[in-house]
C-alpha positions in Angstrom: -4.6 -37.4 48.1 -5.3 -34.0 49.6 -4.7 -30.5 48.7 -1.8 -30.2 49.8 -0.3 -33.5 47.5 -1.9 -31.2 44.4 -0.2 -28.0 45.8 3.2 -29.9 46.2 2.7 -30.9 42.2 1.5 -27.7 40.9 5.2 -26.5 42.4 7.1 -28.7 40.8 5.6 -29.2 37.6 3.8 -26.3 36.3 5.3 -23.3 38.3 9.0 -23.9 36.0 6.5 -23.9 33.5 5.0 -20.5 33.8 8.1 -19.6 35.1 10.1 -20.0 31.4 6.8 -17.6 30.3 7.9 -14.8 32.5 5.8 -15.4 35.3 7.6 -14.2 38.5 5.2 -14.1 41.5 3.9 -17.9 43.2 1.4 -18.5 46.0 0.3 -22.0 46.4 -2.2 -22.0 43.8 -1.4 -18.3 41.9 0.9 -16.9 39.6 1.8 -13.7 38.6 3.3 -12.2 35.5 4.1 -8.0 35.0 3.5 -6.2 32.2 3.6 -2.6 32.4 0.0 -1.3 32.6 -1.3 -5.3 32.9 -0.6 -8.3 35.3 -1.2 -11.1 34.4 -2.9 -14.1 36.3 -2.7 -18.2 36.3 -5.1 -19.7 38.9 -5.6 -23.2 40.2 -8.6 -22.7 41.8 -9.5 -24.9 44.6 -13.0 -25.8 46.2 -14.9 -26.0 49.5 -16.9 -28.7 50.6 -19.8 -27.3 49.9 -18.8 -26.6 46.5 -17.5 -29.8 45.8 -20.3 -31.4 46.9 -22.5 -29.3 44.5 -20.2 -30.6 41.9 -19.8 -33.7 42.4 -15.8 -33.6 43.0 -13.4 -33.9 45.5 -12.0 -30.7 47.4 -8.6 -31.4 45.9 -10.2 -30.9 42.2 -9.4 -27.5 40.5 -10.6 -25.0 37.9 -7.8 -23.4 35.7 -8.3 -20.0 35.3 -6.6 -17.2 33.3 -7.1 -13.2 34.1 -5.7 -10.2 33.2 -5.1 -6.9 35.7 -5.6 -3.2 34.4 -3.5 -1.5 37.3 -6.3 1.7 37.3 -9.3 -0.2 36.5 -12.1 0.3 38.8 -11.1 -2.7 41.5 -7.7 -1.8 41.8 -8.3 0.0 45.2 -9.8 -3.3 46.4 -6.1 -5.1 45.1 -3.2 -6.0 47.8 0.1 -5.3 47.2 2.9 -6.9 48.6 6.1 -5.3 50.7 7.3 -3.7 46.9 3.8 -2.1 46.1 3.4 -4.9 43.4 -0.5 -5.7 42.9 -1.4 -9.2 43.6 -4.6 -9.2 42.3 -7.3 -12.6 42.4 -8.4 -13.8 39.2 -12.3 -13.1 39.8 -11.4 -9.3 40.2 -9.1 -9.1 37.2 -10.5 -6.9 34.1 -10.4 -10.1 32.0 -11.0 -13.6 32.5 -11.5 -16.9 31.3 -11.6 -20.5 32.4 -9.7 -23.2 30.4 -11.2 -26.2 29.4 -10.0 -29.9 28.9 -10.0 -30.8 25.5 -11.2 -34.7 26.2 -12.6 -36.1 29.3 -9.0 -37.4 30.9 -10.4 -38.0 33.9 -13.6 -39.9 32.9 -15.3 -36.1 35.0 -18.0 -34.6 32.6 -17.7 -31.3 33.1 -14.8 -29.9 30.8 -13.9 -26.9 33.2 -13.4 -29.1 36.1 -9.8 -30.9 36.4 -11.0 -33.9 38.7 -8.6 -35.4 41.2 -9.6 -38.5 42.2 -9.5 -39.6 45.8 -6.6 -42.4 45.4 -5.1 -39.7 43.1 -5.3 -41.9 39.7 -6.2 -39.0 38.1 -3.7 -36.5 39.0 -1.1 -37.4 36.1 -3.5 -37.1 33.4 -5.2 -33.8 35.0 -1.7 -32.4 35.5 -0.4 -33.2 32.0 -3.9 -31.5 30.2 -3.4 -28.3 32.5 0.3 -27.8 31.5 -0.7 -28.4 27.8 -2.8 -26.0 27.6 -0.9 -23.2 29.6 1.9 -24.0 26.7 -0.7 -23.7 24.0 -4.2 -21.8 24.6 -2.6 -19.4 27.5 0.1 -17.7 25.7 -1.8 -16.4 22.4 -4.8 -15.3 24.8 -2.3 -13.3 27.3 -0.7 -11.6 24.1 -3.4 -10.1 22.4 -3.8 -7.9 25.6 -0.5 -6.4 24.4 -2.2 -4.5 21.6 -5.2 -2.3 23.6 -6.4 -1.1 21.0 -7.7 -4.1 19.4 -8.8 -4.8 22.6 -11.1 -1.9 22.4 -12.2 -2.6 18.9 -13.5 -6.3 20.4 -15.4 -5.0 22.9 -17.6 -2.7 21.3 -20.9 -3.6 20.6 -20.7 -5.9 18.1 -17.3 -5.8 18.2 -14.8 -8.6 15.8 -12.9 -11.0 18.5 -9.6 -9.7 18.5 -6.9 -12.3 17.2 -6.2 -15.1 19.6 -9.9 -14.8 21.4 -11.8 -16.6 18.7 -11.9 -19.9 20.6 -11.8 -18.7 24.6 -13.1 -15.3 24.0 -12.3 -11.9 25.5 -13.7 -12.0 29.1 -14.1 -8.9 29.9 -15.5 -7.5 32.6 -19.7 -6.6 31.9 -22.0 -6.7 28.9 -21.5 -4.0 26.5 -23.3 -1.1 27.7 -23.2 -1.7 31.3 -21.3 0.3 34.0 -18.4 -2.1 34.4 -18.2 -2.4 30.5 -18.0 1.0 29.7 -15.6 1.9 33.2 -13.3 -0.7 32.0 -13.4 0.8 28.4 -12.7 4.2 29.9 -9.6 2.6 31.6 -8.5 1.1 28.8 -8.6 4.5 26.5 -6.9 6.5 29.8 -4.0 4.1 29.4 -3.7 4.0 25.7 -3.8 8.2 26.0 -0.7 7.8 28.5 1.1 5.7 26.2 0.6 7.9 23.2 -1.5 11.2 23.1 -1.1 11.5 20.0 -2.8 8.2 19.0 -5.6 8.5 21.5 -6.2 12.2 22.1 -7.5 13.5 25.5 -11.5 14.1 24.1 -11.4 10.2 23.4 -11.0 9.7 26.8 -13.6 12.2 27.9 -16.3 10.7 25.8 -15.6 7.2 27.5 -15.5 8.5 31.0 -18.5 10.6 30.3 -20.0 7.0 28.7 -19.0 5.1 32.0 -20.3 8.5 34.3 -23.8 7.8 32.5 -24.2 4.0 32.9 -23.5 4.4 36.4 -25.9 7.3 37.1 -28.4 5.3 34.8 -28.5 2.6 38.0 -28.4 4.8 40.8 -31.0 4.0 43.2 -31.6 6.7 46.0 -32.8 4.1 48.1 -30.6 1.9 48.0 -26.9 3.8 47.2 -25.4 5.3 50.5 -22.9 8.6 50.8 -20.5 6.1 50.6 -20.7 4.6 47.5 -21.3 8.1 46.0 -17.8 8.7 47.5 -16.3 6.1 45.8 -17.9 6.9 42.8 -16.7 10.6 42.6 -13.0 9.4 43.8 -13.0 7.0 40.8 -14.2 9.7 38.1 -11.8 11.9 39.9 -9.0 9.3 39.6 -9.6 9.1 35.5 -10.0 12.6 35.0 -6.5 13.4 36.9 -4.5 10.9 34.6 -5.8 13.5 31.5 -6.2 16.4 33.5 -3.5 18.5 31.7 -5.6 18.4 28.7 -8.7 18.7 29.1 -10.6 22.1 30.2 -12.3 22.5 34.0 -15.9 23.7 33.8 -15.8 27.6 35.2 -18.7 29.0 34.6 -22.3 30.4 36.3 -23.0 27.1 37.3 -20.3 27.0 40.5 -22.7 27.6 43.3 -21.1 25.1 45.6 -17.1 26.3 47.1 -14.3 25.2 44.9 -13.4 23.0 47.4 -16.2 20.7 47.2 -15.9 20.7 43.4 -14.4 17.5 41.9 -10.7 19.0 41.5 -11.1 21.1 45.0 -8.8 19.9 48.1 -11.7 18.2 49.6 -11.7 15.5 46.9 -7.8 15.3 47.1 -6.4 12.2 47.7 -3.6 13.9 49.8 -3.7 12.7 53.3 -5.5 14.9 56.0 -3.4 17.3 57.9 -4.2 16.1 61.6 -5.7 18.8 64.0 -4.2 19.8 67.0 -4.8 17.4 70.0 -7.9 19.4 71.5 -9.4 19.5 68.2 -8.7 15.6 67.6 -11.2 14.6 70.1 -14.6 12.6 69.8 -17.0 14.7 67.9 -20.0 16.1 70.2 -23.2 14.9 69.6 -25.0 17.0 67.0 -29.0 16.7 67.3 -30.6 18.3 64.1 -33.6 19.9 66.1 -30.8 22.1 68.6 -28.4 23.0 65.6 -29.6 22.8 62.7 -33.2 23.5 62.1 -33.1 26.8 63.9 -31.1 28.0 61.1 -33.8 26.3 58.3 -36.4 28.0 60.4 -35.0 31.3 59.3 -35.2 30.4 55.7 -38.5 29.3 55.3 -38.8 25.5 56.5 -42.0 24.9 58.4 -42.2 21.1 58.8 -39.6 19.3 61.1 -38.9 15.8 62.4 -35.8 14.6 64.1 -33.9 14.2 60.9 -36.1 16.0 58.4 -36.8 19.7 57.4 -39.7 20.1 54.5 -40.3 23.4 52.9 -42.5 23.0 50.2 -41.8 25.5 47.4 -44.7 26.2 44.4 -44.4 22.9 42.8 -41.7 21.1 44.8 -40.8 20.4 48.0 -37.1 20.9 49.5 -35.8 18.6 52.0 -32.7 18.6 54.3 -32.0 15.7 56.0 -29.4 14.8 58.9 -28.1 11.2 58.9 -25.5 10.1 61.5 -22.8 8.1 60.6 -23.9 4.4 59.9 -22.5 2.1 62.9 -21.1 -0.4 60.0 -18.9 2.0 58.3 -18.0 3.9 61.5 -16.3 0.5 62.9 -15.1 -0.8 59.8 -12.8 2.5 59.7 -12.5 2.9 63.3 -14.4 6.3 63.3 -15.0 8.2 66.5 -18.9 8.6 67.7 -20.8 11.5 66.7 -20.0 11.6 63.0 -22.9 12.9 60.6 -23.7 13.7 56.9 -26.6 16.3 55.8 -28.3 15.4 52.4 -30.7 17.7 50.2 -33.4 16.6 47.9 -35.8 18.4 45.8 -39.3 16.2 45.3 -41.4 17.3 42.7 -45.1 15.4 43.4 -45.6 15.4 39.4 -42.7 12.7 39.5 -43.8 10.4 41.9 -43.5 7.3 41.3 -46.9 4.9 41.6 -45.1 3.6 45.0 -46.3 7.0 46.3 -44.1 8.9 48.6 -43.9 9.3 52.8 -46.9 11.6 53.3 -48.6 13.8 56.3 -51.4 13.2 58.2 -53.7 15.5 55.9 -52.2 13.2 52.7 -49.8 15.7 51.6 -46.2 14.6 50.3 -43.6 15.1 53.2 -40.8 12.7 51.3 -37.9 10.9 53.1 -34.7 12.1 51.4 -34.2 8.6 49.6 -37.3 9.5 47.5 -36.3 12.6 46.3 -35.8 12.7 42.5 -32.6 15.1 42.9 -30.2 14.9 45.4 -26.8 16.2 46.8 -24.5 15.5 50.1 -23.6 18.7 51.5 -19.6 18.8 51.9 -18.1 20.8 54.6 -15.8 23.1 53.3 -13.2 21.8 55.9 -12.8 18.1 55.7 -13.3 16.8 59.2 -10.3 15.4 60.6 -11.1 11.9 60.1 -13.8 10.1 57.7 -14.8 10.7 54.3 -15.2 14.0 52.3 -19.2 14.2 52.9 -18.3 13.8 56.4 -19.1 16.3 59.3 -17.7 16.2 63.0 -19.8 19.3 64.7 -22.4 21.8 64.3 -20.2 24.9 63.2 -19.4 23.2 59.7 -22.8 21.8 59.1 -24.2 25.6 59.6 -21.7 27.1 57.0 -22.5 24.2 54.5 -26.4 25.1 55.2 -25.5 28.6 53.7 -24.5 26.6 50.3 -27.6 24.8 50.7 -29.6 28.0 49.8 -27.8 28.3 46.9 -28.2 24.9 45.3 -32.1 25.1 46.1 -31.8 28.4 44.4 -29.9 27.3 41.6 -32.4 24.2 41.1 -35.1 26.4 41.4 -34.6 28.5 38.4 -36.0 27.1 35.2 -33.4 28.2 33.0 -30.2 27.4 34.8 -31.4 24.4 35.9 -32.2 23.5 32.2 -28.7 24.2 30.9 -27.2 22.4 33.7 -29.0 19.1 32.6 -27.8 20.0 28.7 -24.3 19.7 30.0 -22.2 16.5 30.1 -22.8 14.0 32.7 -18.9 14.6 33.4 -18.8 18.5 33.5 -22.3 17.8 36.0 -20.4 15.7 38.0 -17.3 18.1 38.4 -19.3 20.6 39.3 -21.6 18.7 41.7 -19.8 15.8 42.3 -22.0 14.3 45.2 -25.2 15.2 43.4 -27.1 12.5 42.0 -30.7 11.0 40.9 -30.6 13.2 37.7 -29.3 9.7 35.5 -27.6 9.6 32.3 -28.1 12.5 29.0 -30.3 9.4 27.7 -32.1 8.0 30.4 -36.0 8.6 32.0 -34.7 10.0 35.5 -33.2 13.2 32.8 -36.4 13.4 31.0 -38.3 13.8 33.5 -36.2 16.1 35.3 -36.7 18.4 32.2 -40.4 18.0 32.4 -40.8 19.0 35.7 -38.7 22.3 35.1 -39.8 22.7 31.7 -42.7 25.1 32.5 -46.6 24.7 31.3 -46.3 25.0 27.7 -48.8 21.4 26.5 -46.8 21.9 23.3 -43.0 21.2 25.4 -44.4 19.0 27.8 -45.8 16.8 25.2 -42.4 16.8 23.6 -40.9 15.8 27.1 -43.2 13.5 27.9 -42.4 11.8 24.0 -38.8 12.2 25.2 -39.5 9.9 28.3 -41.3 7.1 26.5 -38.3 7.3 24.2 -35.9 7.2 27.2 -37.1 3.7 28.1 -35.6 1.8 25.4 -32.1 3.6 26.8 -31.7 0.9 30.0 -31.1 -2.6 29.5 -34.3 -4.7 29.4 -34.4 -6.0 32.7 -35.1 -2.8 34.0 -37.4 -1.3 31.3 -41.1 -2.2 32.9 -39.7 -0.2 35.9 -39.3 3.2 34.1 -42.5 2.4 31.4 -44.5 2.6 34.8 -42.9 5.6 36.1 -43.5 7.6 32.9 -47.3 6.2 32.4 -47.7 7.5 35.7 -46.5 10.9 35.5 -48.5 10.9 32.2 -51.3 9.9 33.6 -50.8 12.1 36.6 -50.3 15.3 33.8 -53.1 14.8 31.8 -55.6 14.2 34.9 -54.3 17.9 35.5 -55.1 19.1 32.2 
């Protein structure tokens, strides 16, 4: 007995059963069925020798998995298409998943989710018959549940009732309730329902779901570990969702628009249209841009006084403003075939009063001179005209970067204004991201990040400070339980610092 024999039996005994159910595409272990925005997946999971040894089974034993993939969901960009454009998702990237279990130990193997194939093949018949029974009796009602996306939305809500047909198998939705994956999936479902019936699911409901997904993502943003590539992908994801309901929403247009229109969410730099190639003489590899030679002289004229090879600092009242030149990560460059010389420019604002317990970078005099990743509010600059290659936050020469530094001054000035920054932080999360697609660190409206940022810009009134501290303590409970100690210690450190200054 070996995997080739198992594959042959699956092809001859199981695929005809699924073909009668409407499955139309097959490979050796996976079958796909297409239902409008949904792709149903049946997967006979095989095991490598390492995993098989750990489980105690043979490499040609299998698990039987079902999945439902929603076209347009967060993992869509990772799914391969065939020559006709049909998605061929693996079961493990599906929006909903379930693992079928044997009703009895037909193979004398203890684990119900493993269909054990003995080395001599003696259990192959019983486990194959059990798999076919499950695919004929349990799989169809489970798949049918997803025909009514409305019932799925209800079932996914916290304390939601199980959708009819999933009582025994479970819904298998990606992510726990309230997590980013779950919120993003709910947003995808609501947008799809709006597409099918705008009257039944109004655009405002979609916006609320998208706003919740953005907030969940902002809450788990960690400046020390999130790259500009992550920021770009997150922003494209939000744009994809909002674009599908764009005709039914009003784009934010007001006094907050201090970055070029091309760099806002629906601007040209975030368009999915291919970049127009430049003339051959301009498409050569970029020349090396150094901060000291090409950027720091311009910043020196605007008050920046301390520089390293990649960091510029400007102490400004109760905050420190930071500009950082970040060469493209070699892994990103090699993976995408980008030329050498590309770089990014990050802006950051650091409030010493909001420093975490582990502190931040300091100079020899003991003054805070933070790295970009340590700033509580951050934004990646964008060229007004996109580089001929690479992502929307990439620069390929000094001139676009110098022009973008003028936008940096407007952003710094805006954030210094207590009134305007406070108004911005009161806006819905999707509107903030639409205005500043690459700004991060501010968290969702209910987060500790947002509460402490409000505290940093609220002025010196003792009463207002106390109110914001109370809000920050209350916001700790908004975060997932395993993160609360870290956020609680951050709030307590800020409170102790403020009390010592009083």
